[in-house]
N, C-alpha and C positions, 0 to 999 in steps of 0.2 A: 690122105692112108696111111701116117706115120704119125698122125696127130690124136689116135688114140693110147696108139704104143707109151707115146712121152707122156698122154697123161696119168696114163697108170702105172709110168716109171715114177714122176714126181709125185704120185700117189705114194705108192710101196715107200720110197727115201723119206716124205715127211712123215709117213705112221713109223717108219726106222727114229727119227731123231729123240731125241728126249733132252729138256735141259737141264743142264746143273748150274743154279745162282753160285758166285763168290761164296758164300756163308756156308755154303753144302758139300759131301763129298755124295758118288754115285758109288755104293757097292754091286759089282756089275756080278750076276753068274752068269756060267754058260750051262745048258743041261743042266741044270741044276746046281755045279759046283760051283766056288768060289774062283772067279777069273780073273778080272781086277779090280781096281780105287779107280773109279771117273774123276778128271779134276775140272773143275768151274768151263762152262761153257757147252757146247752144244758135240752132242754124243748120238755115236750111231749104236744101235739096240736093233739086234736081228731077231724080232718078231718070233714066237714058239721056241727060238730055240735058245734062246736068252733074256735076262730079266734084268732088271734096276733096282734098287732102294736106296732112295737120297736117306741121310745119315744129317741133320743139324747139325754145324760145329760151335756156336752162340755159346755163350755164358748163360745158363738157366738158373734160375735160382727155385728153390723145392722149399715150402713150407712147413715145417712138421709140428704135422698140430699137438695139444699139450697131453703131454703124455703124465700118468700118475706114478706115483715111484714112490718109498719109501729109503729113506737117507742111512747113514748110518747109527746114527742114530737114532731112528724108530718113528721118526715126524716125515707126514706125509708131502708130497710136493710134484705141485701140478706145474711141469716147463715144457716150454717151445723152443722154438726155435729155426732160424733158417741155414739151410748150405746150398753152396754154390758151384756149381761141377761143370764140367764140361766134357767132351768126346774128344780124344786126342787119336784117338785110334778105331778108326770107324768100322775096319771088317771084325772087329774082335765087339762091337756093341752092337751088331746084329747077328752073327756066330755066334757068341757065346752066351749070351742074354736076350731071353724074347723082350724084355721092354727092361730100357734103363733108367727110366725115367722110375719106375714103379719099384727094382727090385733094389735103388738109390733110396727110396724115402723108407721103405721098409727098415733096410741094413741102418739106417741110421735112428730111426725109431727103437729098434734094439738094444743098439751101442749106447744111445742118452741114458734109458732106464737100467741099463751095466754099470753106467757109469755115474751116476745120482746112490746109487743103493751102495757105491765104493766108496763118498766122502758125507762130512756130516754135515748139518745144516751151517751153520758158520764157514766151512769151504766153501759151500755151494753161494751162498752170499756174497764170500769176500773175494775167490778164488775164481772168479769167471772167466774168466780170458786161460787159465791155465785149463778148464775143464774144455771149452772149448776145443784146445789145440788138442787136448787129449783124443777128444769124438773126432775129429779132426783126422788125427796119423791114423787112426783105427781103420776109418771108415774107409781113408781112401788107401792102403794099406789093401782092403781086400777089391774095388774096385779098380786099381788098376788091370788086373785080371781080364777086368772086360771091357778094359778101353777107355775107363770114363778117370779125369782127375779131377778129386775133391780138391779147389781151392781154398774155400775157407767155411768156415763154421762158427755161428753164432747164437749164443744163446739170449732170447727175443724177452721173456718175460719169467719167473719164477712166482707162482701161488698157493701162498701158506695158508691156511686154514684159520679162521677170525681167534680163538683163543689162542695160536701162537703168534700173532700179532700183537696182540693187547699184551704176550708175556713178553716179547721181544721191545716195544715200546719200552715198559717199564724197566728193564733190563737197561737202556740207554737210557734213562733216567735217573736211577739211581748210579751210573757211570759219569752222566756231570755233575750230577752232587756230588759225589767223591771226588771230583776236580778242582772241582770248584772250592769243597773244605779243603783240600791240598796247599790252594795255591791260596789262599787266604791264610792257613798257618806259616805257609814260606814267605806274605807279605808280612807279617806280626816280626816275625822271626828276623828277617831283615832290619824293621826297624828298629826291635829289641836290639842286637846289634849296634845299630847306627847313633842311638841314644847313648849306649855306653861310652862310645866311641868320642862320645861329643862331651860328656860328662867327664872322660879321663881327658881331654882336651882343657875343658875349664876349668879343670882342677891342678892342670901345670902352670896356667898362665892364671894370676890372681884377679890381672887387668881383663881380663877376657870375661870374668863373673858379671865387670864391673857393669863393663861399656853393654850385655847382654841385658842385666836389670834397667840401665837408660833407658834401654833400647825399648822395651817392657813398657816404662813409665813414658814414655813419650805415644807408644801404637791408645795405649789406655786414655792420657787425657784430652784424646781427637777427640771424644764423646761428652763433652760436659754437661748432660743429661741428667749423668750417674753421677754418684759417688762412690769411690772407690778406697778399699782401705790396702793397703800394699803393706807388707814387711819386708823391712829391710834388712838383705843377710846381715851381716858382723862383718863380710869382708868390702862388704863398701863403705863401713865408718871408718874403714881403716884406712883405704884412702882418699880420707878429709884429712888425713894426722898430721899431715907436711910437719914441720920439725920439735910437732911436740907428740906425746905418747896419748893416748888416751884418755888418762887418769887429768891431765891439761884442762879434759872439754868441759866448760861449763854446764850444770847442772846433769849431767851423766849421772846417773840412779848407780847406784853403790852396788849392783846385784852384775852390770853392764861391766863396770870397771875389775869387778874379779872373777869374771867369766872371760876376759879377753889379754888381762894381765898388762903388767907394763909393755909397750912397745918399743922399740927402738928408735930413738932419732936421726933424721936426714941428715 
């Protein structure tokens, strides 16, 4: 007698049960008015009088399709990005906006075009992170009223016209050539300074020039297949004088004696 009644009660109870997963929240409406937010688990929803809409609270990625925009210096560019967002207030995500995903996508597209139009091409290429942060700040400020928080915005690709790509390549090549010329000039200046310093040291120490001359002769004499004519500096002759002056050297040409003059005896 009671079995049919029990079966009917069980069927009604099963019809009232709603399962809310761990990553979801249930927005419950009673007779069309918002009543509460259901936490994960089994929840009772009275048919006819109540309804419940589940909201996914996980982080979502929105791929913004390429947007064609004109930069501040009148260069056409196609920019696409990816936006990461999550619902932080399930009630607002249902009550305040019809589709959070579609709203975030449209807002990101218009904001990205506006931001690209405010910067030059060089800024767009070199300051991608700053531009991404600016887009994130603007979009997040609006979506908070929808119960949505934007966690990150990343610019994926920046596509430029073919002629502009060639122009940028030429500019980069010219910049590298300019740096190469500057580095070469700096090297020549450093080499000239070192040579001047070495000449000053050799001038202050006559024996140093003699040692340098002997070292050069030794390097050249290692290859016996060549005949080398070596002009000996006059300072080298002075090192061989010993206790006599240059005028005492036999067979010394008179022009050399006149040029050197008498050297004091040691």
